[in-house]
C-alpha positions as CSV (number, residue, x, y, z in Angstrom):
1,M,16.8,16.5,-66.1
2,K,19.2,14.2,-64.2
3,E,20.6,17.1,-62.2
4,E,17.1,17.9,-61.1
5,K,16.2,14.3,-60.2
6,I,19.2,13.6,-58.0
7,P,18.3,16.0,-55.2
8,L,14.7,14.6,-55.2
9,V,16.0,11.0,-54.9
10,E,18.4,12.0,-52.2
11,K,15.7,13.8,-50.3
12,W,13.4,10.8,-50.6
13,T,16.1,8.4,-49.5
14,K,17.0,10.6,-46.5
15,S,13.4,10.8,-45.6
16,I,13.1,7.0,-45.5
17,E,16.3,6.6,-43.5
18,K,15.1,9.2,-41.0
19,R,11.8,7.4,-40.6
20,R,13.6,4.1,-40.1
21,G,15.8,5.7,-37.5
22,N,12.8,7.1,-35.7
23,N,11.1,3.7,-35.8
24,L,14.2,2.0,-34.6
25,Q,14.5,4.5,-31.8
26,E,10.9,4.0,-30.9
27,G,11.4,0.2,-30.8
28,F,14.3,0.4,-28.3
29,R,12.6,3.0,-26.1
30,I,11.4,1.7,-22.7
31,P,7.7,2.4,-22.1
32,Q,7.7,5.2,-19.5
33,R,4.6,3.8,-17.8
34,W,6.6,0.8,-16.8
35,V,9.5,3.0,-15.6
36,F,7.0,4.7,-13.4
37,A,5.6,1.3,-12.3
38,V,9.1,0.1,-11.3
39,M,9.8,3.3,-9.4
40,G,6.4,3.3,-7.8
41,F,7.0,-0.3,-6.7
42,L,10.4,0.8,-5.2
43,A,8.6,3.6,-3.5
44,L,6.4,1.2,-1.6
45,F,9.3,-1.2,-1.2
46,I,11.4,1.4,0.6
47,A,8.4,2.9,2.5
48,Y,7.5,-0.5,4.0
49,A,11.1,-1.5,4.6
50,M,11.5,1.7,6.8
51,R,8.1,1.1,8.4
52,V,8.5,-2.6,9.4
53,C,12.2,-2.9,10.2
54,L,11.4,-1.8,13.7
55,S,9.2,-4.9,14.2
56,I,12.4,-7.0,13.9
57,A,14.8,-4.6,15.6
58,I,12.6,-4.1,18.7
59,T,13.0,-7.8,19.5
60,E,16.7,-7.0,20.1
61,M,16.2,-3.5,21.6
62,V,14.2,-4.7,24.6
63,I,15.2,-6.8,27.6
64,P,13.6,-10.2,27.4
65,H,11.4,-11.1,30.4
66,T,11.9,-14.7,31.3
67,D,9.6,-15.7,34.2
68,N,9.6,-19.2,35.7
69,G,5.9,-19.0,34.8
70,T,2.7,-20.7,35.6
71,K,1.3,-23.9,34.2
72,E,-0.6,-21.9,31.5
73,E,2.6,-20.3,30.3
74,T,4.5,-23.6,30.2
75,E,1.7,-25.1,28.1
76,G,1.4,-22.0,25.9
77,Q,5.0,-21.4,25.0
78,C,7.6,-23.3,23.0
79,P,11.1,-24.4,23.8
80,I,14.0,-22.1,22.9
81,E,16.2,-23.2,20.0
82,N,19.3,-25.1,21.3
83,D,22.2,-23.4,19.5
84,P,23.5,-20.7,21.8
85,K,24.8,-18.7,18.8
86,E,21.3,-18.5,17.5
87,S,19.5,-17.6,20.7
88,T,17.9,-14.2,21.2
89,A,20.3,-11.9,22.9
90,G,17.9,-9.2,24.0
91,G,18.6,-5.5,24.4
92,T,19.0,-2.7,26.9
93,Y,15.5,-1.1,27.1
94,D,13.0,-2.3,29.7
95,W,9.7,-1.8,27.7
96,D,6.8,-4.0,28.6
97,E,4.3,-5.4,26.1
98,N,1.9,-2.4,26.3
99,T,4.8,0.1,25.7
100,Q,5.9,-2.0,22.7
101,G,2.3,-1.9,21.4
102,I,2.2,1.9,21.7
103,I,5.6,2.2,19.9
104,L,4.5,-0.1,17.1
105,S,1.2,1.7,16.7
106,S,2.5,5.2,16.9
107,F,3.5,5.3,13.3
108,Y,-0.1,5.1,12.3
109,W,-1.1,8.1,14.5
110,G,0.7,10.3,12.0
111,Y,0.0,8.1,9.0
112,V,-3.7,8.7,9.0
113,V,-3.4,12.5,9.3
114,T,-1.7,13.2,6.0
115,H,-3.7,10.8,3.7
116,L,-6.3,13.3,2.7
117,P,-4.1,16.3,2.3
118,G,-1.6,14.1,0.3
119,G,-4.3,12.9,-2.0
120,M,-5.7,16.4,-2.7
121,L,-2.2,17.8,-3.3
122,A,-1.4,15.0,-5.7
123,E,-4.6,15.6,-7.7
124,N,-4.1,19.3,-7.9
125,F,-0.3,19.6,-8.3
126,G,0.8,16.0,-9.3
127,G,2.0,13.2,-7.1
128,K,5.7,13.4,-7.8
129,Y,6.8,15.6,-5.0
130,S,4.1,14.8,-2.5
131,L,5.2,11.2,-2.7
132,G,9.0,11.9,-3.0
133,L,9.2,14.4,-0.2
134,G,7.1,12.2,2.1
135,I,9.5,9.3,1.6
136,L,12.6,11.5,1.9
137,S,11.4,12.8,5.3
138,T,10.7,9.3,6.5
139,A,14.2,8.3,5.4
140,I,15.7,11.1,7.4
141,F,13.7,10.3,10.5
142,T,14.8,6.6,10.1
143,L,18.4,7.6,10.0
144,V,18.2,9.6,13.3
145,T,16.3,6.9,15.1
146,P,19.3,5.4,17.0
147,I,20.5,8.8,18.2
148,A,16.9,9.8,19.3
149,V,16.3,6.5,21.2
150,E,19.7,6.8,23.0
151,W,18.7,10.4,24.0
152,R,15.1,10.0,25.2
153,G,14.3,6.3,25.0
154,S,10.7,5.2,24.2
155,T,9.3,8.8,24.2
156,A,11.7,9.9,21.4
157,L,11.0,6.7,19.4
158,I,7.2,7.3,19.6
159,V,7.6,10.9,18.4
160,L,9.9,9.8,15.6
161,R,7.5,7.1,14.5
162,I,4.6,9.6,14.4
163,L,6.7,11.9,12.2
164,M,7.6,9.0,9.9
165,G,3.9,8.2,9.6
166,L,3.2,11.8,8.7
167,G,5.7,11.5,5.9
168,E,4.5,8.1,4.6
169,G,0.8,9.1,4.8
170,T,1.1,10.7,1.3
171,T,2.4,7.5,-0.3
172,F,-0.7,5.6,-1.4
173,P,-2.8,8.6,-2.3
174,A,0.0,10.1,-4.4
175,L,0.7,6.8,-6.1
176,N,-3.0,6.3,-6.9
177,A,-3.3,9.7,-8.4
178,M,-0.3,9.0,-10.6
179,L,-1.6,5.5,-11.5
180,A,-4.7,7.2,-12.8
181,Q,-2.5,9.3,-15.2
182,W,-0.2,6.4,-16.3
183,T,-2.3,3.2,-16.3
184,P,-4.7,2.3,-19.2
185,P,-7.8,0.3,-18.0
186,E,-6.6,-3.0,-19.6
187,E,-3.3,-2.8,-17.7
188,R,-4.7,-1.6,-14.4
189,S,-4.6,-4.9,-12.5
190,K,-1.0,-5.7,-13.8
191,I,0.5,-2.3,-13.2
192,G,-1.5,-1.5,-10.1
193,S,-0.6,-4.9,-8.5
194,M,3.0,-4.5,-9.4
195,V,3.2,-1.1,-7.7
196,F,1.3,-2.2,-4.6
197,A,3.3,-5.4,-4.4
198,G,6.2,-3.3,-3.3
199,A,4.6,-3.4,0.2
200,Q,5.1,-7.2,0.4
201,L,8.7,-7.3,-1.0
202,G,9.6,-4.3,1.1
203,T,8.4,-6.3,4.1
204,V,10.4,-9.4,2.9
205,F,13.5,-7.3,2.4
206,A,13.2,-5.5,5.7
207,T,12.6,-8.6,7.8
208,T,15.3,-10.7,6.1
209,L,18.0,-8.1,6.0
210,S,17.2,-6.8,9.5
211,G,17.6,-10.4,10.9
212,L,20.9,-10.7,9.1
213,I,22.1,-7.3,10.2
214,L,21.2,-8.0,13.8
215,H,22.9,-11.4,13.7
216,Y,26.2,-10.3,12.0
217,S,26.7,-6.6,12.6
218,S,28.9,-5.5,15.5
219,M,27.0,-2.2,15.6
220,G,23.8,-4.0,16.6
221,W,20.2,-2.8,16.0
222,P,21.2,0.9,15.1
223,A,22.7,-0.5,11.8
224,V,19.2,-1.5,10.7
225,F,18.0,2.1,10.7
226,Y,21.1,3.5,9.0
227,V,20.8,1.0,6.1
228,F,17.1,1.6,5.4
229,G,17.3,5.3,5.9
230,A,20.2,5.6,3.4
231,L,18.2,3.5,0.8
232,G,15.3,5.9,1.2
233,I,17.4,8.9,0.4
234,L,19.0,7.2,-2.6
235,W,15.5,6.3,-4.0
236,F,14.4,9.9,-3.7
237,F,17.2,11.3,-5.9
238,V,16.5,8.7,-8.6
239,W,12.8,9.3,-8.5
240,V,13.2,13.1,-8.9
241,L,15.4,12.6,-12.0
242,I,13.4,10.1,-14.0
243,C,9.7,10.2,-13.0
244,Y,7.0,12.8,-13.9
245,N,3.4,13.5,-12.8
246,N,1.8,12.5,-16.1
247,P,2.7,11.5,-19.7
248,S,2.3,15.0,-21.2
249,E,4.9,16.4,-18.8
250,H,7.5,13.6,-19.6
251,P,10.3,14.9,-21.9
252,F,11.5,11.4,-22.9
253,I,8.2,9.6,-23.6
254,S,7.7,8.4,-27.2
255,E,5.0,9.9,-29.3
256,R,3.5,6.4,-29.8
257,E,3.2,5.8,-26.0
258,L,1.9,9.3,-25.3
259,K,-0.8,8.9,-28.0
260,Y,-1.7,5.5,-26.7
261,L,-2.1,6.7,-23.1
262,Q,-4.1,9.8,-24.1
263,D,-6.4,7.7,-26.2
264,R,-7.0,5.1,-23.6
265,L,-7.3,7.4,-20.6
266,S,-9.3,10.3,-22.2
267,A,-12.7,8.7,-21.5
268,H,-12.5,8.8,-17.7
269,T,-9.4,10.7,-16.7
270,H,-9.4,14.4,-17.2
271,K,-6.5,16.9,-16.7
272,K,-8.6,19.5,-14.7
273,P,-11.8,17.9,-13.4
274,P,-14.2,19.9,-11.1
275,P,-13.5,20.0,-7.4
276,V,-14.0,16.7,-5.5
277,P,-17.8,15.9,-5.3
278,W,-17.7,15.2,-1.6
279,K,-21.5,14.6,-1.3
280,H,-21.5,12.0,-4.0
281,L,-18.3,10.4,-2.8
282,L,-19.4,10.1,0.8
283,T,-22.8,8.8,-0.1
284,S,-21.5,6.3,-2.7
285,V,-22.4,2.7,-1.6
286,P,-19.5,1.1,-3.6
287,V,-17.0,3.5,-1.9
288,W,-18.2,2.4,1.6
289,A,-18.0,-1.2,0.5
290,L,-14.4,-0.5,-0.6
291,I,-13.7,1.1,2.8
292,A,-15.0,-2.0,4.5
293,A,-12.7,-4.3,2.4
294,Q,-9.8,-2.0,3.2
295,I,-10.4,-2.3,6.9
296,G,-10.5,-6.1,6.6
297,H,-7.3,-6.2,4.6
298,D,-5.4,-3.8,6.9
299,W,-6.6,-5.5,10.0
300,G,-5.1,-8.8,8.9
301,F,-2.1,-7.4,7.1
302,F,-1.0,-5.0,9.8
303,T,-1.5,-7.6,12.5
304,M,0.9,-9.9,10.6
305,V,3.4,-7.2,9.5
306,T,3.7,-5.6,12.8
307,D,3.4,-8.5,15.2
308,L,4.4,-11.7,13.3
309,P,8.1,-11.2,14.2
310,K,7.0,-10.8,17.9
311,Y,5.0,-14.1,17.6
312,M,8.0,-15.9,16.1
313,S,10.3,-14.6,18.8
314,D,8.1,-14.6,21.9
315,V,5.9,-17.7,21.3
316,M,7.7,-19.9,18.8
317,K,11.1,-19.0,20.3
318,Y,12.9,-18.6,16.9
319,S,16.3,-17.0,17.0
320,I,16.7,-13.5,15.5
321,K,18.3,-14.8,12.3
322,S,15.6,-17.4,11.8
323,N,13.0,-14.9,12.7
324,G,14.1,-12.6,9.9
325,Y,13.9,-15.4,7.3
326,L,10.7,-17.0,8.5
327,S,8.8,-13.7,9.1
328,S,9.7,-12.6,5.5
329,L,8.7,-15.9,3.7
330,P,4.9,-15.3,3.8
331,Y,5.3,-11.9,2.2
332,L,7.5,-13.2,-0.6
333,C,4.9,-15.8,-1.4
334,M,2.2,-13.1,-1.2
335,W,4.1,-11.0,-3.7
336,F,4.3,-13.9,-6.2
337,C,0.6,-14.5,-5.8
338,S,-0.3,-10.9,-6.3
339,I,1.7,-10.7,-9.6
340,I,0.4,-13.9,-11.0
341,T,-3.3,-13.3,-10.1
342,S,-3.1,-9.7,-11.4
343,W,-2.3,-11.0,-14.9
344,I,-5.0,-13.6,-14.6
345,A,-7.5,-10.9,-13.5
346,D,-6.7,-8.6,-16.5
347,W,-7.0,-11.6,-18.8
348,M,-10.4,-12.6,-17.4
349,I,-11.7,-9.0,-17.8
350,T,-10.3,-8.4,-21.3
351,S,-11.5,-11.9,-22.4
352,D,-15.0,-11.2,-21.0
353,L,-14.8,-14.3,-18.9
354,M,-15.9,-12.3,-15.8
355,S,-17.0,-8.7,-15.3
356,R,-14.6,-6.3,-13.6
357,T,-16.9,-6.1,-10.6
358,N,-16.9,-9.9,-10.1
359,V,-13.2,-10.2,-10.6
360,R,-12.7,-7.6,-7.8
361,K,-15.1,-9.5,-5.5
362,L,-13.5,-12.9,-6.2
363,G,-10.0,-11.6,-5.5
364,T,-11.1,-9.9,-2.3
365,T,-13.0,-13.0,-1.1
366,I,-10.0,-15.4,-1.6
367,A,-7.8,-12.9,0.2
368,S,-10.1,-12.6,3.2
369,I,-11.4,-16.1,3.9
370,G,-8.2,-18.1,2.9
371,P,-5.7,-16.2,5.2
372,G,-8.2,-16.1,8.1
373,I,-8.6,-19.9,8.1
374,F,-4.9,-20.7,7.7
375,I,-3.9,-18.3,10.5
376,I,-6.4,-19.9,12.9
377,G,-5.1,-23.3,11.9
378,A,-1.6,-22.3,12.6
379,S,-2.5,-21.3,16.2
380,Y,-3.9,-24.8,16.9
381,L,-0.7,-26.6,15.8
382,G,1.1,-25.7,19.1
383,C,4.9,-25.8,18.8
384,D,5.0,-27.8,15.5
385,K,7.3,-25.1,14.1
386,T,7.5,-26.4,10.5
387,N,3.7,-26.7,10.0
388,V,3.1,-23.4,11.7
389,V,5.3,-21.7,9.2
390,V,3.7,-23.6,6.3
391,L,0.2,-22.5,7.3
392,F,1.2,-18.9,7.9
393,T,2.9,-18.9,4.5
394,L,-0.2,-20.4,2.8
395,G,-2.4,-17.8,4.5
396,M,-0.4,-14.8,3.5
397,T,0.1,-16.2,0.0
398,L,-3.7,-16.1,-0.6
399,M,-3.7,-12.5,0.8
400,G,-2.0,-11.6,-2.5
401,T,-5.3,-11.6,-4.4
402,F,-6.3,-8.5,-2.5
403,Y,-4.2,-6.5,-5.0
404,P,-6.1,-7.4,-8.2
405,G,-9.2,-7.4,-5.9
406,M,-10.0,-4.4,-3.8
407,K,-6.7,-2.7,-3.8
408,V,-7.1,-1.3,-7.4
409,N,-10.8,-0.7,-7.0
410,A,-10.4,3.0,-6.3
411,L,-9.1,3.4,-9.8
412,D,-12.1,1.6,-11.1
413,L,-14.6,3.8,-9.3
414,S,-13.1,7.2,-10.1
415,P,-9.9,7.8,-12.1
416,N,-10.3,11.5,-11.7
417,Y,-10.5,11.5,-7.9
418,S,-8.5,8.4,-7.3
419,G,-6.0,10.2,-5.1
420,T,-8.6,11.6,-2.8
421,L,-10.6,8.3,-2.8
422,M,-7.4,6.3,-2.0
423,A,-6.7,8.8,0.8
424,L,-10.1,8.4,2.3
425,V,-10.2,4.6,1.9
426,N,-6.6,3.9,3.0
427,G,-6.7,6.5,5.7
428,I,-9.7,4.9,7.4
429,G,-8.2,1.5,6.9
430,A,-4.9,2.6,8.4
431,L,-6.7,3.3,11.7
432,T,-6.5,-0.4,12.2
433,G,-2.7,0.0,12.3
434,I,-3.2,2.0,15.5
435,I,-5.7,-0.5,17.0
436,T,-4.1,-3.9,16.2
437,P,-0.7,-3.5,18.0
438,L,-2.6,-2.2,21.1
439,I,-4.9,-5.2,21.0
440,V,-2.0,-7.6,20.7
441,G,-0.2,-5.9,23.6
442,A,-3.3,-6.0,25.7
443,L,-4.3,-9.6,24.9
444,T,-0.8,-11.2,25.1
445,P,0.8,-10.1,28.4
446,N,2.2,-13.6,28.9
447,K,3.1,-14.2,25.3
448,S,1.3,-17.6,25.2
449,L,-0.2,-19.5,22.3
450,I,-3.6,-19.4,24.0
451,E,-3.5,-15.6,24.1
452,W,-2.4,-15.3,20.5
453,R,-5.2,-17.6,19.4
454,I,-7.7,-15.0,20.5
455,V,-5.9,-12.4,18.4
456,F,-6.1,-14.6,15.3
457,W,-9.8,-15.4,15.8
458,I,-10.5,-11.6,15.9
459,V,-8.7,-11.3,12.6
460,L,-10.9,-14.0,11.0
461,V,-14.1,-12.4,12.3
462,V,-13.1,-9.0,10.9
463,F,-12.2,-10.6,7.5
464,I,-15.6,-12.3,7.2
465,I,-17.7,-9.3,8.1
466,T,-15.9,-6.9,5.9
467,N,-15.8,-9.3,3.0
468,I,-19.6,-9.9,3.1
469,I,-20.1,-6.1,2.9
470,F,-17.8,-5.9,-0.2
471,I,-19.5,-8.9,-1.9
472,V,-22.9,-7.3,-1.5
473,Y,-22.2,-3.7,-2.4
474,A,-19.0,-3.4,-4.3
475,S,-18.7,-2.3,-8.0
476,G,-15.9,-2.3,-10.6
477,E,-17.5,0.3,-12.8
478,V,-16.7,4.0,-13.1
479,Q,-19.2,6.0,-11.1
480,N,-21.3,8.7,-12.7
481,W,-19.9,11.4,-10.4
482,N,-16.4,10.8,-11.9
483,D,-17.7,12.5,-15.1
484,P,-17.2,16.3,-15.2
485,E,-20.2,16.7,-17.6
486,F,-22.4,14.9,-15.1
487,L,-21.3,17.3,-12.3
488,R,-21.7,20.4,-14.5
489,T,-25.2,19.3,-15.6
490,E,-26.2,18.7,-12.0
491,K,-24.8,22.1,-11.0
492,E,-26.7,23.8,-13.8
493,K,-29.9,22.1,-12.7
494,K,-29.4,23.3,-9.1
495,I,-28.8,26.9,-10.4
496,Q,-31.9,26.7,-12.5
497,K,-34.0,25.4,-9.6
498,I,-32.8,28.2,-7.4
499,E,-33.5,30.8,-10.0
500,G,-36.9,29.3,-10.6
501,E,-37.7,29.4,-6.9
502,S,-36.5,33.0,-6.8
503,T,-38.8,34.0,-9.8
504,N,-41.8,32.3,-8.1
505,E,-41.2,34.2,-4.9
506,K,-41.0,37.5,-6.8
507,F,-44.2,36.6,-8.6
508,E,-46.0,35.9,-5.4
509,L,-44.7,39.2,-3.8
510,R,-46.3,41.1,-6.7
511,G,-49.6,39.5,-5.9
512,G,-49.5,37.0,-8.7
513,K,-49.3,39.8,-11.4
514,S,-46.6,39.5,-14.0
């Protein structure tokens, strides 16, 4: 009897040890949705760093125009910093304000083109490579920028910026499609805001590091593009190795996390939904409310991202090193705000303190009205440099609530078609990236405070109008056209209606005889 029991005991003991080992392994395994969140964050971090580094570098690429000036210019400009080591050196290219506006806006000419194809590709084939290859191509074009500019000047730079925009146009749609596969509803604000916050920290990193490179590097402005291009290529190889389109494709995800994500996402996220219901999408009032909010956000954000370094250099007369620090400070605070408020937003929703719809509206309102008011206030402080920086920073900090507000709203409305929806919304919003640098170039030929004040008033008006539309018409609930069953039922009804009409026509042709 004992000889028979020993194997059973040993088998039972080994089974327990195996289970304990599995549980221990599960306990130490990093949740893959957070690995994706970190890499998605870094994707936007690198993308925005490559996008905005030109805004700092261009202040050293161009020859500064110093006119003796009229009375208006004297009253509307600030004194240059005293330390000669910190003064702006200027560059070798004679590009006027309009040319600089075209250069800075040309990125968005390509950017808006690839949004919709990128979103549809991500939904049909996964976002891993549509995102990865887009950023890789942008990194390569960033690396060759100095050579191209030396070869053909502003024309080559405009062409390269268009090509960079084509590459980065897939970024937001692909990320949104992947977020729909990796983000449970109760973590949507946290993970979504963390990923999208890469835009702010990428801007912080690019402006700060660009200022330091321009100040210390013997190579000058070309070093800026070499550094950020190399980082983009490095990110691509890590991304390809450790990230996957969805949980079911991931070879290293734990069974517990896989089951959790499948259970939480199964209600509204489907592996193979019907084709995009364009009629429903384009006639959806909440979608157009989201588009309006995106236009407002992008108008303010792109004005600041693209042109704040020029304001600090041309109007406030900050040195290039100080410009890098001070232009990045608002985005660092914006990032902190987006992370903190995203956790608060998810807590308010899960605790039933406020509906998802009202949380999105509240976040968007704070991010619209607050920045607009503070930016206007900064323009009326004249050359009070400290308080100007404080007001700009406070304004951009409040803009961080856009992320738990309207920025994750596309995931609320339609998880199944979030890539296409983000492509449509972000693509239309990105048109402002073409418009705002041109407006700034046209309105600020003399680089004066008075001229820039008009720019900031336009930002406030756009914020107010778009926010009113979002408050009245936005929704945080999944739309009925996201449901494949709803679309199938509707299609069947249409077929039955057509068949019924056809039967009636045949009946009438027979003279009403069956």
